[in-house]
C-alpha positions as CSV (number, residue, x, y, z in Angstrom):
1,M,-92.4,-76.3,-45.5
2,N,-96.2,-76.3,-46.5
3,F,-98.3,-73.3,-47.4
4,Y,-102.1,-73.2,-47.1
5,S,-104.6,-71.0,-48.4
6,I,-108.0,-71.3,-46.7
7,R,-111.3,-69.5,-47.8
8,H,-114.0,-70.0,-45.3
9,L,-117.5,-68.8,-46.4
10,T,-120.7,-68.6,-43.8
11,R,-124.0,-67.4,-45.0
12,F,-126.9,-66.9,-42.9
13,R,-130.4,-66.0,-44.3
14,Y,-133.5,-65.0,-42.4
15,S,-137.2,-65.6,-43.5
16,R,-138.0,-61.9,-42.4
17,P,-135.6,-59.0,-41.9
18,I,-134.0,-58.6,-38.9
19,S,-132.9,-55.2,-37.4
20,E,-129.3,-55.9,-36.2
21,S,-126.7,-58.6,-35.8
22,I,-123.8,-58.6,-33.2
23,M,-121.4,-61.6,-34.2
24,E,-118.0,-62.9,-32.9
25,T,-115.8,-65.0,-35.2
26,R,-112.8,-67.1,-34.6
27,M,-111.4,-68.0,-38.1
28,N,-107.9,-66.3,-37.8
29,P,-105.5,-69.0,-37.8
30,R,-103.0,-69.0,-34.8
31,S,-99.2,-68.4,-35.2
32,D,-97.8,-70.8,-32.3
33,S,-95.4,-73.7,-32.7
34,N,-94.7,-74.9,-36.2
35,Q,-97.6,-72.4,-37.6
36,H,-97.4,-69.0,-38.8
37,C,-100.5,-67.0,-40.4
38,L,-98.9,-65.0,-43.1
39,T,-102.2,-62.9,-44.0
40,F,-105.6,-62.8,-42.8
41,S,-108.9,-61.0,-43.8
42,L,-112.3,-61.1,-43.0
43,S,-115.1,-59.5,-45.5
44,V,-118.7,-59.0,-44.2
45,S,-121.9,-58.4,-46.0
46,P,-123.8,-56.1,-45.1
47,R,-120.6,-53.9,-44.8
48,C,-119.5,-53.1,-41.4
49,R,-116.5,-52.1,-39.1
50,V,-114.6,-55.2,-37.6
51,F,-112.7,-55.1,-34.6
52,S,-110.4,-57.6,-33.2
53,Y,-108.9,-58.8,-30.0
54,R,-107.0,-61.9,-28.6
55,D,-108.8,-63.8,-25.8
56,H,-107.2,-65.3,-22.6
57,L,-106.2,-68.5,-24.7
58,G,-104.4,-66.5,-27.1
59,N,-107.1,-66.7,-30.0
60,N,-107.5,-64.4,-32.3
61,V,-111.3,-63.1,-32.2
62,Q,-112.8,-60.6,-34.7
63,H,-116.7,-59.0,-33.8
64,F,-118.6,-56.6,-35.4
65,D,-122.1,-55.1,-35.1
66,I,-124.7,-54.7,-38.1
67,P,-127.4,-52.4,-36.9
68,G,-129.4,-52.0,-40.0
69,E,-132.1,-54.0,-41.1
70,H,-131.0,-57.2,-43.4
71,T,-132.3,-60.4,-44.7
72,Q,-128.7,-62.2,-44.9
73,L,-125.2,-62.1,-43.4
74,V,-122.5,-63.4,-45.3
75,I,-118.8,-63.6,-43.8
76,V,-116.0,-64.6,-45.6
77,A,-112.4,-65.4,-44.1
78,E,-109.7,-65.8,-46.2
79,S,-106.0,-66.7,-44.9
80,V,-102.4,-67.7,-45.9
81,V,-100.7,-70.3,-43.4
82,E,-97.1,-71.3,-43.3
83,Q,-96.4,-74.6,-41.7
84,Q,-92.9,-75.9,-40.6
85,P,-92.1,-79.6,-40.3
86,L,-92.5,-81.2,-37.0
87,P,-90.5,-84.1,-35.6
88,E,-92.1,-87.4,-35.6
89,V,-93.9,-88.5,-32.3
90,P,-92.1,-91.4,-30.8
91,R,-94.0,-94.6,-30.3
92,F,-93.4,-94.5,-26.5
93,L,-91.9,-92.6,-23.6
94,A,-89.5,-93.1,-20.8
95,P,-90.5,-95.3,-17.9
96,D,-90.9,-92.5,-15.5
97,A,-93.3,-90.6,-17.8
98,W,-96.6,-90.8,-15.7
99,S,-94.5,-89.2,-12.9
100,A,-92.8,-86.6,-15.1
101,L,-96.5,-85.8,-16.4
102,D,-97.6,-85.3,-12.8
103,D,-94.7,-83.1,-12.1
104,L,-95.5,-80.8,-15.3
105,I,-98.9,-80.7,-14.2
106,D,-98.0,-79.4,-10.5
107,T,-95.7,-77.0,-11.8
108,G,-98.0,-75.4,-14.7
109,D,-101.2,-73.8,-14.9
110,Y,-103.2,-76.4,-16.8
111,W,-106.0,-76.6,-14.6
112,E,-108.8,-75.4,-17.1
113,M,-107.6,-78.6,-19.3
114,L,-108.2,-81.1,-16.5
115,L,-111.6,-80.3,-15.2
116,P,-114.9,-81.0,-16.7
117,S,-116.3,-78.5,-19.0
118,A,-119.6,-77.9,-20.8
119,F,-119.3,-80.3,-23.5
120,A,-116.5,-82.6,-22.1
121,A,-118.1,-83.7,-18.7
122,E,-117.8,-87.0,-16.9
123,T,-121.0,-88.5,-17.4
124,P,-121.8,-92.3,-16.5
125,A,-122.0,-92.8,-19.8
126,L,-118.4,-91.5,-20.3
127,V,-117.2,-93.6,-17.3
128,E,-118.4,-96.8,-18.9
129,L,-117.0,-96.1,-22.1
130,A,-113.5,-95.7,-20.1
131,A,-113.8,-99.1,-18.8
132,K,-115.0,-100.6,-22.0
133,L,-112.0,-98.9,-23.7
134,D,-109.5,-99.8,-21.0
135,V,-108.7,-96.1,-20.4
136,T,-106.4,-96.3,-17.4
137,R,-103.2,-95.2,-16.3
138,R,-100.8,-98.0,-17.7
139,D,-97.8,-98.3,-20.1
140,D,-97.0,-94.6,-20.7
141,P,-99.3,-91.5,-21.2
142,L,-98.3,-91.7,-24.9
143,M,-99.1,-95.1,-25.7
144,V,-102.5,-94.6,-23.7
145,V,-103.5,-91.6,-26.0
146,Q,-102.3,-93.4,-29.4
147,E,-104.3,-96.3,-28.3
148,L,-107.2,-94.5,-27.3
149,N,-107.2,-92.3,-30.7
150,Q,-107.3,-95.4,-32.4
151,R,-110.0,-96.9,-30.6
152,L,-112.5,-94.0,-30.7
153,F,-111.7,-94.1,-34.8
154,E,-112.8,-98.0,-34.5
155,Y,-116.0,-97.1,-31.9
156,F,-117.6,-94.3,-33.3
157,E,-119.3,-94.6,-37.0
158,Y,-118.6,-91.2,-38.7
159,V,-121.8,-89.7,-39.6
160,P,-122.0,-86.0,-41.0
161,R,-124.9,-84.1,-39.2
162,S,-126.0,-87.1,-36.8
163,T,-125.5,-84.6,-34.0
164,R,-126.3,-81.2,-33.3
165,V,-124.1,-78.3,-32.4
166,D,-125.2,-78.4,-29.0
167,S,-125.2,-82.4,-28.7
168,P,-123.9,-83.6,-25.3
169,I,-121.3,-86.4,-25.5
170,D,-123.8,-89.0,-24.3
171,E,-125.7,-88.7,-27.6
172,A,-122.8,-90.0,-29.6
173,I,-121.3,-92.2,-27.3
174,L,-125.0,-94.1,-26.7
175,N,-125.8,-94.1,-30.4
176,G,-122.1,-94.9,-31.4
177,R,-121.7,-92.3,-34.4
178,G,-121.0,-88.5,-34.5
179,V,-118.7,-86.2,-36.2
180,C,-115.7,-84.6,-35.1
181,Q,-117.0,-82.4,-32.7
182,D,-118.2,-85.4,-30.8
183,F,-114.9,-87.4,-31.3
184,A,-112.8,-84.7,-29.9
185,H,-115.2,-83.9,-27.0
186,T,-115.4,-87.9,-26.0
187,M,-111.6,-88.2,-26.3
188,I,-111.0,-84.8,-24.1
189,A,-113.3,-86.2,-21.4
190,L,-111.8,-89.8,-21.4
191,L,-108.1,-88.2,-20.9
192,R,-109.3,-85.7,-18.5
193,H,-111.0,-88.8,-16.6
194,I,-107.2,-90.2,-16.0
195,R,-105.8,-86.7,-15.2
196,I,-104.3,-86.0,-18.6
197,P,-104.3,-82.3,-19.8
198,A,-106.4,-82.1,-22.9
199,R,-107.9,-79.3,-25.0
200,Y,-110.0,-78.8,-27.9
201,V,-108.7,-77.5,-31.5
202,S,-110.7,-75.9,-33.9
203,G,-109.3,-75.7,-37.5
204,Y,-108.8,-77.0,-40.9
205,L,-107.8,-80.2,-42.3
206,Y,-106.1,-80.2,-45.9
207,R,-106.8,-83.2,-48.1
208,S,-105.1,-84.2,-51.1
209,R,-106.2,-86.9,-53.6
210,E,-103.9,-89.4,-51.9
211,D,-105.4,-88.9,-48.4
212,H,-108.8,-91.0,-47.3
213,D,-110.0,-89.0,-44.5
214,R,-113.3,-89.8,-43.1
215,S,-114.2,-86.1,-42.3
216,T,-115.8,-83.9,-44.5
217,P,-113.5,-81.6,-46.9
218,D,-115.6,-78.5,-47.2
219,A,-116.2,-77.8,-43.6
220,T,-114.2,-76.8,-40.5
221,H,-112.4,-79.5,-38.3
222,A,-111.9,-80.4,-34.9
223,W,-109.3,-82.5,-32.9
224,V,-107.6,-82.7,-29.6
225,D,-104.2,-81.3,-28.1
226,V,-102.9,-83.5,-25.4
227,L,-99.9,-82.4,-23.0
228,L,-97.3,-85.0,-22.7
229,P,-93.9,-84.9,-21.0
230,H,-90.8,-83.9,-22.9
231,L,-93.1,-83.3,-26.0
232,G,-95.3,-80.5,-24.8
233,W,-98.6,-80.0,-26.6
234,V,-99.2,-82.9,-29.5
235,G,-102.4,-83.1,-31.4
236,F,-104.4,-86.3,-32.2
237,D,-107.1,-86.7,-34.7
238,P,-109.4,-89.4,-33.4
239,T,-111.8,-89.1,-36.4
240,N,-109.0,-90.0,-38.8
241,N,-106.9,-91.6,-36.7
242,L,-104.0,-89.3,-37.4
243,V,-101.4,-87.4,-35.5
244,A,-102.3,-83.8,-36.2
245,H,-99.1,-82.6,-37.7
246,H,-98.8,-81.6,-41.2
247,R,-102.2,-81.3,-42.8
248,H,-103.8,-79.7,-39.6
249,I,-104.2,-75.7,-39.7
250,R,-104.9,-74.4,-36.1
251,T,-107.5,-71.4,-35.4
252,A,-108.4,-71.7,-31.9
253,V,-107.9,-73.7,-28.7
254,G,-110.1,-74.2,-25.7
255,R,-111.4,-76.3,-23.1
256,D,-114.3,-77.6,-25.3
257,Y,-116.2,-76.1,-28.6
258,S,-117.8,-73.6,-26.4
259,D,-114.5,-71.7,-26.0
260,V,-113.9,-71.7,-29.8
261,P,-117.0,-71.5,-32.2
262,P,-116.2,-70.1,-35.5
263,T,-119.2,-68.0,-35.5
264,H,-121.1,-67.0,-32.0
265,G,-123.6,-64.1,-32.0
266,V,-127.1,-62.7,-31.5
267,F,-129.6,-60.9,-33.7
268,R,-132.6,-58.7,-33.3
269,G,-135.9,-60.0,-34.7
270,T,-138.4,-62.8,-35.1
271,T,-137.5,-65.0,-37.9
272,D,-136.5,-68.4,-39.0
273,S,-133.1,-68.8,-40.3
274,E,-130.8,-71.0,-42.4
275,L,-127.0,-71.6,-42.2
276,Y,-124.7,-72.3,-45.2
277,V,-121.0,-73.1,-44.6
278,A,-118.3,-73.8,-47.5
279,V,-114.6,-74.3,-46.6
280,Q,-111.7,-74.6,-49.4
281,V,-108.1,-75.4,-48.4
282,E,-105.2,-75.4,-51.3
283,A,-101.6,-76.3,-50.6
284,S,-98.4,-75.6,-52.0
285,D,-94.7,-75.5,-51.5
286,L,-94.0,-72.0,-52.4
287,P,-95.6,-69.1,-50.7
288,P,-98.6,-67.8,-52.7
289,A,-98.4,-64.2,-53.9
290,L,-100.0,-62.3,-50.4
291,D,-101.9,-59.7,-52.6
292,R,-103.8,-62.4,-54.5
293,K,-107.4,-61.7,-54.7
294,L,-109.6,-64.4,-54.0
295,P,-112.9,-63.8,-55.8
296,I,-116.0,-65.3,-54.4
297,P,-118.1,-67.0,-57.0
298,D,-121.9,-66.2,-57.2
299,D,-122.5,-70.1,-57.0
300,W,-119.8,-71.9,-55.1
301,S,-119.7,-75.3,-56.2
302,V,-118.6,-77.0,-52.6
303,L,-121.2,-74.7,-50.9
304,V,-123.1,-77.2,-48.4
305,E,-126.0,-76.5,-46.3
306,R,-125.7,-77.4,-42.8
307,A,-129.1,-79.0,-41.3
308,Q,-130.9,-76.6,-39.1
309,Q,-134.1,-77.0,-37.1
310,P,-136.6,-73.9,-37.3
311,I,-136.1,-71.5,-34.6
312,E,-138.9,-71.7,-32.2
313,R,-138.0,-69.1,-29.7
314,T,-139.8,-65.8,-30.2
315,Q,-138.2,-63.1,-28.1
316,A,-136.8,-60.2,-29.6
317,L,-133.0,-61.1,-29.1
318,I,-132.4,-64.6,-30.1
319,D,-129.2,-66.5,-29.5
320,L,-127.7,-67.8,-33.0
321,Q,-127.7,-71.5,-32.2
322,Q,-127.2,-72.2,-35.7
323,M,-123.4,-72.0,-35.1
324,Q,-121.1,-74.0,-37.3
325,Q,-120.9,-77.6,-36.1
326,Q,-117.4,-79.0,-36.7
327,Q,-117.8,-81.8,-38.9
């Protein structure tokens, strides 16, 4: 059994005062499968009342409105998560696995995770990549997924900030580089191409000194859940060529990133903005004290500035496109 303490800090700064912020966040870890969120808190500055609901995919969502004038918005999410060990994923499935998967699809409600979505569309570049990587219905579904997980790890060069939060998968496919968000979207589209249900997972990845992951440790992470017969939803991390088991902490699942951004909202005003994000994940074998306070330092050493182009639009209500890209 593992316990994880997570602190996720987000700061928006505006060059001129804005008159209102309306924001929705998905930073509250899920309680499902082997994972249980023991405690969660969301602190917002300027202070405001925070409301919560659960969306149609079972994700925990917090939302708030700050109507007063302000020049920065700071959001601090803190949580403690318990994870039970999962059985190891086998190397292969039974010979009838493809027909068992089709039966599972026909009797279940998985259509959202089979159809193309905003960031996981079947483009000509995607179809060409499927042929190049030999993504077909062969062997058994698990073997195909495991092989694809490794081949995408080898195909893409991991380059932080090489794409934008709203980049289509063609950009990463044609350039051969991207971040975890691009790896996940590409893998989802390839799996749906051969009728394997796949969904996007947003969360955090704990990294110890012994781990050598490619993904950035001080940012949110993304990977893929794949529906497999006899196993259910199994997580795969193509960015790091891992099965997403013991170090991956799930916050939200969806068709693609558009369903699960950590922050998404609008503000009222005409201004440029900057986004700063920092994530800290600590692990322990024993449960931490649930009333332990985690003070926010004035100068957090792992604070990372996310590259952001100046906002060019000038209408009064501007969409916050500087959402956190998952690295």
